[in-house]
C-alpha positions in Angstrom: 96.8 121.8 130.2 94.2 120.2 127.9 95.3 120.3 124.2 93.1 121.9 121.5 91.6 118.6 120.3 89.8 118.3 123.7 88.4 121.8 123.7 85.2 120.8 121.9 84.7 117.7 123.9 82.3 117.4 126.9 83.2 114.7 129.4 80.4 112.1 129.9 80.5 112.4 133.6 78.0 111.9 136.4 76.3 114.7 138.4 77.3 113.8 141.9 78.8 116.7 143.9 80.3 117.8 140.6 77.0 118.6 138.9 76.7 118.8 135.2 73.8 119.1 132.7 72.7 115.9 130.9 73.6 116.0 127.3 70.6 116.0 125.1 70.1 114.9 121.5 68.9 111.8 119.7 72.3 110.6 118.5 70.5 108.1 116.3 72.7 108.4 113.3 74.1 104.9 113.1 72.4 101.6 112.9 74.5 98.6 114.0 74.8 95.5 111.9 75.6 91.8 112.7 79.3 92.4 112.4 79.5 92.9 116.1 79.1 90.3 118.8 75.7 90.1 120.6 75.5 92.9 123.2 75.2 90.3 126.0 78.8 89.3 125.3 80.1 92.8 126.0 78.3 93.7 129.3 80.8 92.1 131.7 84.0 93.5 129.9 83.8 96.7 131.9 83.9 97.8 135.5 82.9 100.7 137.7 85.3 103.2 139.2 84.2 105.6 141.9 86.1 108.4 143.6 85.5 109.5 147.2 87.0 112.4 149.2 87.3 113.9 152.6 88.8 117.1 154.0 89.7 116.6 157.6 91.3 120.0 157.8 87.9 121.5 156.8 86.1 119.4 159.4 85.0 116.7 156.8 86.1 113.4 158.4 84.0 110.9 156.5 84.4 110.1 152.8 81.7 111.3 150.4 81.1 110.4 146.8 83.1 112.6 144.4 82.3 111.1 141.0 81.8 107.8 139.0 83.2 106.4 135.8 83.8 103.2 133.9 87.0 101.4 133.5 88.7 98.2 132.2 91.6 95.9 132.8 94.8 95.5 130.8 97.5 92.9 131.7 100.8 94.2 133.2 103.9 93.4 131.1 106.5 94.2 133.7 105.7 91.7 136.4 106.8 88.1 136.8 103.5 87.4 138.5 100.1 88.0 137.1 99.0 91.6 137.4 96.7 94.2 135.8 96.4 97.8 135.1 93.0 99.5 135.6 92.3 102.2 133.0 89.7 104.9 133.6 89.0 108.6 133.2 91.4 111.0 134.9 88.8 113.8 135.4 86.8 111.5 137.6 89.7 110.4 139.8 91.5 113.7 139.9 88.9 116.4 139.0 91.0 119.1 140.5 93.4 118.7 137.6 90.7 119.6 135.1 89.6 123.2 135.7 88.2 123.4 132.2 85.7 120.7 133.2 85.0 122.0 136.7 85.4 125.9 136.8 86.3 127.0 140.3 83.6 129.7 140.2 81.1 126.8 140.2 83.0 124.4 142.3 84.9 126.6 144.8 85.3 123.8 147.3 87.3 121.8 144.8 90.3 124.1 145.3 90.8 122.4 148.7 91.0 118.9 147.2 94.3 117.2 146.2 95.3 113.7 145.5 95.9 113.0 149.2 92.2 113.6 149.9 90.9 111.1 147.3 90.1 107.4 147.6 89.2 105.3 144.6 87.2 102.1 144.5 86.8 99.3 141.9 83.3 97.9 141.7 81.4 95.2 139.8 77.6 95.7 139.4 74.9 93.4 138.4 73.5 94.0 134.9 69.9 94.1 136.2 69.4 96.7 138.9 73.1 97.7 139.2 73.6 96.3 142.7 77.3 96.2 143.8 78.4 92.6 144.0 82.1 93.3 144.5 84.0 96.4 145.8 87.7 96.9 146.6 89.7 100.0 147.5 92.6 100.8 145.1 96.2 101.9 145.6 96.5 105.7 146.2 98.9 106.2 143.4 97.3 107.6 140.2 99.2 107.7 136.9 97.7 110.3 134.6 98.4 110.8 130.9 100.2 114.0 130.2 97.6 115.4 127.8 94.6 113.0 127.4 91.8 112.5 129.9 92.9 109.0 131.0 94.7 107.5 134.0 95.9 104.1 135.4 95.2 102.7 138.8 96.1 99.4 140.5 94.8 97.2 143.3 96.6 97.3 146.6 97.4 93.6 146.2 97.4 92.1 142.7 97.1 88.5 143.7 94.3 89.1 146.2 92.4 91.2 143.6 92.6 88.7 140.8 91.7 85.8 143.1 88.7 87.7 144.3 87.5 88.3 140.7 88.0 84.6 139.9 86.1 83.5 143.0 83.0 85.4 141.9 80.2 83.4 140.2 81.3 80.1 141.9 84.9 80.4 140.8 84.1 80.3 137.0 86.2 83.3 136.3 83.3 84.9 134.3 83.9 88.3 135.9 87.6 88.5 135.1 88.0 90.2 131.7 91.5 91.3 130.8 91.4 93.1 127.5 94.0 93.4 124.8 94.7 96.6 122.8 94.1 96.8 119.1 96.2 98.6 116.5 95.4 102.2 115.9 94.8 101.6 112.2 91.5 100.3 113.2 90.3 103.7 114.4 91.1 105.1 111.0 88.7 102.7 109.3 84.9 102.6 109.4 85.1 99.8 112.0 82.0 98.9 113.9 82.5 99.1 117.6 80.7 98.7 120.9 81.0 101.3 123.6 80.9 99.5 127.0 80.4 101.2 130.3 78.0 102.1 133.1 75.4 104.8 132.7 74.4 106.9 135.7 71.0 106.4 137.3 69.6 109.9 138.2 70.1 110.5 141.9 72.5 112.4 144.1 75.3 111.7 146.5 76.1 108.1 147.6 72.6 107.1 146.5 73.6 107.6 142.8 74.0 104.2 141.1 75.2 102.9 137.8 73.8 100.3 135.3 76.0 98.4 132.8 75.4 99.8 129.3 76.5 99.0 125.8 76.1 101.3 122.7 77.0 100.3 119.2 78.9 102.7 116.9 81.2 103.1 113.9 84.6 104.8 113.9 85.0 107.9 111.8 88.8 108.4 112.0 91.4 109.8 114.4 93.6 112.8 114.9 97.4 112.8 115.4 96.7 113.7 119.1 95.6 110.3 120.2 91.9 111.1 119.8 89.3 109.5 117.5 85.6 110.0 116.9 82.7 107.6 116.3 79.1 107.9 115.4 76.8 105.9 117.7 73.3 104.5 117.5 72.2 106.4 120.6 73.8 109.3 122.5 76.3 108.1 125.2 75.0 108.7 128.7 76.8 110.0 131.8 79.0 107.5 133.5 80.3 105.9 130.2 83.7 107.8 130.3 86.7 105.6 130.8 84.9 102.5 129.5 86.5 100.4 126.7 85.6 100.7 123.0 85.7 97.2 121.6 85.5 95.7 118.1 83.9 92.5 116.9 87.0 90.5 118.0 86.7 91.9 121.5 89.9 93.9 121.2 90.1 97.3 122.7 90.6 100.1 120.2 90.5 102.8 122.9 88.6 104.3 125.8 85.5 106.6 125.9 86.7 110.2 126.4 83.5 112.1 126.1 80.9 113.5 123.8 81.1 116.4 121.3 78.5 119.0 122.3 75.3 119.6 120.4 76.7 123.0 119.3 80.1 121.5 118.3 81.4 121.4 114.7 79.6 119.4 112.1 79.7 116.5 111.4 80.9 115.7 114.9 78.0 116.9 116.9 77.0 114.4 119.6 79.6 112.0 118.3 81.6 110.0 120.8 85.3 111.0 121.4 87.7 108.2 121.9 91.2 108.0 123.3 93.0 105.7 121.0 94.6 102.4 121.9 98.0 103.8 121.0 97.5 106.7 123.6 96.6 104.1 126.2 99.5 101.9 125.2 101.9 104.8 125.5 100.6 105.6 129.0 100.9 102.0 130.1 104.5 101.8 128.9 105.3 104.9 131.0 103.5 103.4 134.0 105.4 100.2 133.8 108.7 102.1 133.7 107.7 104.0 136.8 106.6 100.8 138.6 110.0 99.3 138.0 111.6 102.3 139.8 109.4 102.0 142.8 111.0 101.1 146.1 109.8 99.0 147.8 108.4 97.3 144.7 104.6 97.0 144.6 103.1 93.5 144.9 
């Protein structure tokens, strides 16, 4: 079940088959300063995650688009070889686990979907136009946080995945961005941050695309439940969920969780909700313990 702190938060998710209303509002309550890096330096620090599903038992043999989100890479600590965790939004990968986001009276078909019906993909898109320049299917195992809307995925083969990233752009490694987590104390300060992700381009089904997007903001503080809030210089758009929230040093202070609704409590209306770095760190520690217990061990 979703804890009380999430009750007032709307997920910044795409329409897809899981349709939602676009969140309105100016959101222009913060004006960024020169403390942050130039926006161009942040664009490539985030990736696209898409989920697809099929229901053979219902006569649906081909995969169809389920939802889209943003995600980022964190280095694995438990492996002798190089490896990464892929962090993203759980409600996009496993929507059936979030009935408060997707009421069954509106999405009756979702009751037939389980984890064995879902395929997730990792994508890199061009900044201009959003064309997919890299795509790879991910391992079927999904590690979800017990209370926050976040999960961890992995490539089927770590070495092949990282080599493929490094080989892009002529082998410069410009597309490989493995982030480091910041201390949660930063979220309690009025730290200027950049929300990095991919906004949805209005369309439906597999034709729906994403464009890299960055939005500047300032942290307002955090709760004891691993959730923080930030005011932004424009309202976050659909598709930004799961993307990293970065400070001027390029360190990750958390992941975008959603948007407080326009009728939410003041002064949080239309503010961004953030899953703190400590909540992400806690999930990663649990994931690494579980990976150590896997047999056969994952490459």
